[in-house]
Backbone as CSV, one residue per row, in Angstrom:
resi,resn,N_x,N_y,N_z,CA_x,CA_y,CA_z,C_x,C_y,C_z
1,MET,-8.763,3.964,-3.915,-7.892,3.350,-2.981,-8.654,1.906,-2.281
2,ALA,-10.036,2.066,-2.371,-10.821,0.759,-1.841,-10.592,-0.098,-2.816
3,THR,-10.640,-0.027,-4.154,-10.545,-0.998,-5.281,-9.271,-1.615,-5.240
4,VAL,-8.273,-0.725,-4.858,-6.758,-1.582,-4.876,-6.949,-2.652,-3.675
5,MET,-7.368,-1.923,-2.567,-7.387,-2.706,-1.429,-8.237,-4.093,-1.536
6,MET,-9.323,-4.042,-2.384,-10.296,-5.254,-2.401,-9.332,-6.020,-3.357
7,ASP,-8.970,-5.687,-4.340,-7.981,-6.426,-5.266,-6.677,-7.143,-4.425
8,ALA,-6.538,-6.539,-3.433,-5.261,-7.288,-2.616,-5.706,-8.234,-1.547
9,GLY,-7.284,-8.254,-1.474,-7.798,-9.307,-0.633,-8.647,-8.739,0.500
10,TRP,-8.773,-7.368,0.493,-9.567,-6.966,1.614,-11.093,-7.284,1.236
11,SER,-11.874,-7.539,2.214,-13.325,-7.636,1.783,-14.211,-6.076,1.990
12,ALA,-15.393,-6.011,1.334,-16.070,-4.920,1.568,-16.367,-4.624,3.202
13,GLU,-16.573,-5.702,4.048,-16.927,-5.617,5.285,-15.723,-4.968,6.195
14,GLN,-14.527,-5.647,5.748,-13.240,-5.195,6.303,-12.902,-3.618,6.154
15,LEU,-13.269,-3.068,4.821,-13.206,-1.808,4.685,-14.216,-1.122,5.002
16,ARG,-15.456,-1.431,5.408,-16.303,-0.639,5.985,-16.012,-0.570,7.666
17,HIS,-15.655,-1.720,8.117,-14.786,-1.574,9.473,-13.787,-0.399,9.694
18,VAL,-12.941,-0.447,8.622,-11.830,0.564,8.592,-12.356,1.912,8.561
19,ILE,-13.442,2.176,7.655,-14.144,3.705,7.555,-15.037,3.884,8.800
20,THR,-15.746,3.001,9.153,-16.876,3.545,9.899,-17.054,3.015,11.607
21,ASP,-16.073,2.151,11.830,-16.123,1.594,13.291,-15.496,2.256,14.206
22,ARG,-14.859,3.603,13.964,-14.129,4.503,14.799,-15.128,5.888,14.800
23,PRO,-14.941,6.403,15.975,-15.652,7.646,15.909,-14.779,8.725,15.349
24,LEU,-15.158,9.836,14.808,-14.404,11.037,14.434,-13.998,11.711,15.396
25,PRO,-12.704,12.091,15.072,-12.220,12.986,16.315,-13.015,14.273,16.479
26,HIS,-13.086,14.650,17.938,-13.786,15.720,18.045,-12.932,17.044,18.707
27,PRO,-13.038,17.924,18.282,-13.849,18.562,17.077,-13.134,18.038,15.890
28,VAL,-13.829,17.933,14.618,-13.243,17.693,13.366,-12.643,18.928,12.932
29,ARG,-11.449,18.919,12.618,-10.662,19.972,11.970,-10.263,20.092,10.605
30,THR,-10.811,18.873,9.974,-10.451,18.751,8.549,-11.538,17.957,7.912
31,SER,-11.532,17.800,6.635,-12.602,17.076,6.064,-12.950,15.711,6.490
32,VAL,-14.180,15.156,6.473,-14.387,13.791,6.846,-13.604,13.109,5.688
33,GLY,-13.724,13.372,4.583,-13.070,12.391,3.379,-11.579,12.544,3.622
34,ALA,-10.815,13.439,4.345,-9.278,13.322,4.577,-9.173,12.476,5.771
35,ILE,-10.243,12.364,6.731,-9.932,11.484,7.909,-10.115,9.826,7.367
36,ILE,-11.232,9.860,6.517,-11.419,8.315,5.868,-10.161,8.004,4.861
37,ALA,-9.511,8.981,4.194,-8.501,8.566,3.346,-7.279,8.251,4.255
38,ALA,-6.947,8.977,5.282,-5.923,8.477,6.299,-6.300,7.218,6.747
39,ARG,-7.469,6.861,7.078,-7.603,5.424,7.777,-7.422,4.466,6.844
40,LEU,-7.872,4.627,5.485,-7.585,3.684,4.481,-6.092,3.524,4.036
41,ARG,-5.318,4.791,4.061,-3.957,4.751,3.753,-3.225,3.925,4.786
42,ALA,-3.657,4.092,6.376,-2.870,3.410,7.414,-3.372,1.729,7.282
43,ALA,-4.667,1.667,6.858,-4.880,0.237,6.883,-4.159,-0.486,5.490
44,GLN,-4.154,0.040,4.564,-3.272,-0.439,3.409,-1.945,-0.595,3.775
45,ALA,-1.230,-0.248,4.709,0.035,-0.399,5.120,0.221,-1.863,5.589
46,TYR,-1.025,-2.590,5.861,-0.759,-3.928,6.591,-1.439,-4.678,5.671
47,PRO,-1.147,-6.045,5.660,-1.882,-7.341,4.599,-3.442,-7.298,5.313
48,PRO,-4.346,-7.841,4.416,-5.615,-7.864,4.820,-5.563,-8.885,5.777
49,PRO,-6.804,-8.592,6.939,-6.655,-9.498,7.947,-6.752,-11.000,7.753
50,ALA,-7.314,-11.363,6.713,-7.486,-12.904,6.479,-5.979,-13.509,6.220
51,THR,-5.047,-12.476,5.506,-3.729,-12.816,5.034,-3.025,-12.903,6.273
52,ALA,-3.198,-11.790,7.171,-2.403,-11.777,8.465,-2.659,-13.089,9.211
53,ALA,-3.855,-13.522,9.308,-4.148,-14.567,10.351,-3.426,-15.848,9.810
54,ASP,-3.113,-15.834,8.608,-2.549,-17.231,7.944,-1.049,-17.160,8.278
55,ARG,-0.572,-16.197,8.440,0.997,-15.771,8.573,1.468,-16.297,10.101
56,HIS,1.456,-17.304,10.640,1.771,-17.622,11.822,3.380,-17.328,12.207
57,ASP,4.228,-17.445,11.080,5.530,-17.592,11.295,6.168,-16.027,11.035
58,ALA,5.271,-15.209,10.753,5.827,-13.847,10.177,6.236,-13.101,11.460
59,PRO,7.270,-12.164,11.453,7.848,-11.503,12.809,6.664,-10.482,12.867
60,PRO,6.746,-10.085,14.135,5.806,-9.035,14.394,6.267,-7.562,13.789
61,TRP,5.163,-6.977,13.345,5.305,-5.605,12.751,6.275,-4.708,13.576
62,ASP,7.122,-4.073,13.068,8.007,-3.060,13.603,7.355,-1.658,13.351
63,GLU,6.133,-1.338,13.961,5.585,-0.020,13.530,5.395,0.647,14.748
64,PRO,5.202,2.256,14.620,5.143,2.874,15.790,3.916,2.804,16.503
65,HIS,2.732,2.107,15.693,1.465,1.660,16.274,1.351,0.448,16.857
66,ALA,2.506,-0.279,16.732,2.598,-1.738,17.302,1.997,-1.891,18.872
67,ALA,2.170,-1.081,19.659,1.871,-0.762,21.066,0.351,-0.766,21.225
68,ALA,-0.262,-0.014,20.162,-1.534,0.535,20.221,-2.575,-0.743,19.665
69,THR,-1.919,-1.192,18.630,-2.635,-2.455,18.202,-2.439,-4.002,18.711
70,ALA,-1.591,-4.042,19.838,-1.188,-5.083,20.393,-2.461,-5.983,20.796
71,GLU,-3.602,-5.174,21.364,-4.713,-5.679,21.886,-5.685,-5.625,21.030
72,ARG,-5.682,-6.901,20.128,-6.653,-7.046,19.135,-7.311,-8.594,19.406
73,SER,-6.926,-9.101,20.392,-7.620,-10.481,20.692,-8.950,-10.371,20.957
74,SER,-9.728,-11.513,20.901,-11.214,-11.415,21.121,-11.343,-11.368,22.694
75,MET,-10.479,-11.822,23.354,-10.692,-11.678,24.798,-10.234,-10.126,25.325
76,GLY,-9.628,-9.321,24.658,-9.528,-8.112,25.061,-10.469,-7.187,24.559
77,ALA,-11.212,-7.539,23.486,-12.529,-6.907,23.180,-13.605,-7.249,24.120
78,SER,-13.834,-8.624,24.360,-15.003,-8.887,24.928,-14.884,-8.420,26.485
79,ALA,-13.587,-8.150,27.105,-13.594,-7.553,28.347,-14.038,-6.191,28.601
80,ARG,-13.928,-5.497,27.477,-14.302,-3.996,27.617,-15.633,-4.043,27.704
81,SER,-16.196,-2.838,28.361,-17.659,-2.666,28.526,-18.141,-1.752,27.415
82,VAL,-19.178,-1.659,27.345,-20.055,-0.961,25.929,-19.346,0.517,25.763
83,PRO,-19.447,1.368,26.824,-18.743,2.597,26.927,-17.291,2.533,26.186
84,GLU,-16.687,1.771,27.055,-15.311,1.743,26.712,-14.895,1.197,25.163
85,ALA,-15.891,0.163,24.812,-15.830,-0.432,23.397,-16.103,0.982,22.476
86,LEU,-16.985,1.758,22.904,-17.458,2.818,21.904,-16.435,3.895,21.822
87,THR,-15.661,4.013,22.742,-14.543,4.946,22.796,-13.038,4.422,22.410
88,TYR,-12.920,3.109,22.256,-11.616,2.487,22.143,-11.137,2.772,20.647
89,ARG,-9.942,2.914,20.538,-9.419,3.355,19.277,-8.138,2.431,19.106
90,ALA,-7.912,1.594,18.079,-7.068,0.814,18.046,-5.710,1.628,17.654
91,LEU,-5.895,2.597,16.628,-5.016,3.603,16.134,-5.322,4.670,16.788
92,VAL,-4.728,5.552,17.455,-5.195,6.628,18.046,-5.197,7.910,16.938
93,GLU,-6.199,8.543,16.785,-6.052,9.403,15.576,-5.870,10.761,16.084
94,CYS,-5.274,11.656,15.371,-4.784,12.985,15.869,-6.165,13.913,15.710
95,ALA,-6.381,14.616,16.761,-7.710,15.372,17.243,-7.703,16.540,16.181
96,GLY,-6.667,16.865,15.484,-6.584,18.011,14.537,-6.733,17.588,13.130
97,CYS,-6.250,16.592,12.716,-6.201,16.289,11.129,-6.816,14.828,10.923
98,GLY,-6.810,14.118,11.950,-7.480,12.855,11.683,-6.259,11.701,11.471
99,VAL,-5.028,12.097,11.219,-3.956,11.050,10.964,-3.804,10.171,12.150
100,PRO,-3.771,8.706,11.671,-3.744,7.738,12.570,-2.372,7.620,13.406
101,ALA,-2.023,8.832,13.860,-0.693,8.807,14.865,-0.685,10.122,15.526
102,THR,-0.342,10.038,16.856,-0.168,11.267,17.663,1.230,11.467,18.162
103,ALA,1.659,12.467,18.493,2.853,12.661,19.142,2.864,12.120,20.663
104,PRO,4.149,11.606,21.179,4.107,10.697,22.308,3.319,11.635,23.279
105,GLY,2.275,11.169,24.174,1.988,12.030,25.342,0.897,13.100,24.846
106,GLU,0.668,13.304,23.618,-0.219,14.386,23.055,-1.315,13.689,22.336
107,ASP,-2.592,14.447,22.018,-3.539,14.269,21.101,-3.489,14.811,19.848
108,LEU,-2.377,15.405,19.450,-2.294,15.845,18.081,-1.087,15.332,17.687
109,CYS,-0.876,15.232,16.212,0.305,14.686,15.427,1.442,15.857,15.540
110,PRO,2.644,15.547,15.246,3.516,16.498,15.279,3.444,17.453,14.376
111,ALA,2.910,17.349,13.182,2.467,18.434,12.167,1.609,19.503,12.821
112,CYS,0.474,19.020,13.469,-0.350,19.998,13.985,0.089,20.558,15.303
113,LEU,0.959,19.949,15.830,1.600,20.688,17.066,2.804,21.775,16.509
114,GLY,3.070,21.736,15.210,3.949,22.789,14.763,5.374,22.274,14.918
115,TRP,5.767,21.152,15.069,7.125,20.693,15.150,7.872,21.093,13.840
116,PRO,9.119,21.521,14.117,9.799,21.599,12.824,10.181,20.339,12.019
117,LEU,10.459,20.439,10.598,10.910,19.379,9.864,12.229,19.071,10.361
118,CYS,12.461,17.723,10.205,13.888,17.093,10.720,15.076,17.611,9.647
119,ARG,16.131,18.092,10.197,17.213,18.735,9.423,17.999,17.790,8.733
120,THR,17.780,16.495,9.009,18.883,15.328,8.727,18.060,14.406,7.639
121,CYS,16.882,14.299,7.800,16.000,13.254,7.049,16.410,13.286,5.390
122,PRO,16.583,11.988,4.938,16.913,11.895,3.484,15.503,11.831,2.727
123,GLY,15.327,12.184,1.588,14.188,11.811,0.751,13.260,13.203,0.498
124,PRO,12.352,13.076,0.042,11.405,14.242,-0.314,10.422,14.635,0.888
125,THR,10.116,13.554,1.901,9.262,13.912,2.932,9.832,13.666,4.379
126,PRO,10.581,14.653,4.732,11.230,14.646,5.992,10.117,14.543,7.284
127,ARG,10.582,13.778,8.124,9.741,13.716,9.510,9.742,14.857,10.315
128,ARG,9.048,15.099,11.599,9.002,16.172,12.378,9.829,15.992,13.445
129,ALA,10.748,16.962,13.992,11.635,16.697,14.943,10.748,17.454,16.160
130,HIS,11.197,16.839,17.454,10.601,17.407,18.595,11.361,18.763,18.777
131,PRO,10.573,19.857,19.046,11.145,21.118,19.434,12.262,21.427,20.328
132,ASP,12.322,20.372,21.332,13.230,20.598,22.374,14.481,19.705,22.036
133,GLY,14.233,19.008,20.959,15.465,18.269,20.483,16.559,18.847,19.846
134,ASP,17.276,17.977,19.067,18.649,18.901,18.423,18.505,19.247,16.951
135,GLY,17.116,18.981,16.546,16.577,19.186,15.128,16.652,18.199,14.393
136,ARG,16.769,16.966,14.928,16.668,15.669,14.283,15.441,14.922,14.748
137,CYS,14.948,14.105,13.698,13.631,13.358,14.347,14.417,12.007,15.126
138,ARG,13.286,11.372,15.643,13.762,10.280,16.509,14.498,9.145,15.814
139,THR,14.068,9.010,14.492,14.825,8.011,13.631,16.124,8.302,13.365
140,CYS,16.244,9.720,12.904,17.646,10.023,12.543,18.560,10.303,13.584
141,ALA,18.081,10.499,14.750,18.822,10.668,16.141,19.352,9.233,16.466
142,SER,18.540,8.371,16.248,18.866,7.045,16.430,20.025,6.153,15.595
143,VAL,20.373,6.880,14.518,21.202,6.294,13.704,22.754,6.614,14.066
């Protein structure tokens, strides 16, 4: 995966940042390799930072993590104290499996929370539905 990302324009320093610049979830409930793989998959979904900086006219990303990644300016980073910077996570990782997404208001992802699979999702990988909902994920319910 790292080779593919480097071929796409990611630098070794950028990959090192993706892999090592965030603390591991505590407690670690999966392998560190799985956490690193999830971090790389999440980063690979976006263009390399140098490419993203060159695209001033591109629309903002419509991702569930957009609110979490909105504070990426140097002013935001420089305003944080050292303890805040050490605990800051641009993408909040699931405390159970390390996936870079959590259920709203939770520290675990829907899979670790045991949410049921969406009963209407098309395709081979259905999303998870909130257990108090009607059995559909947020995406299917909004259609």
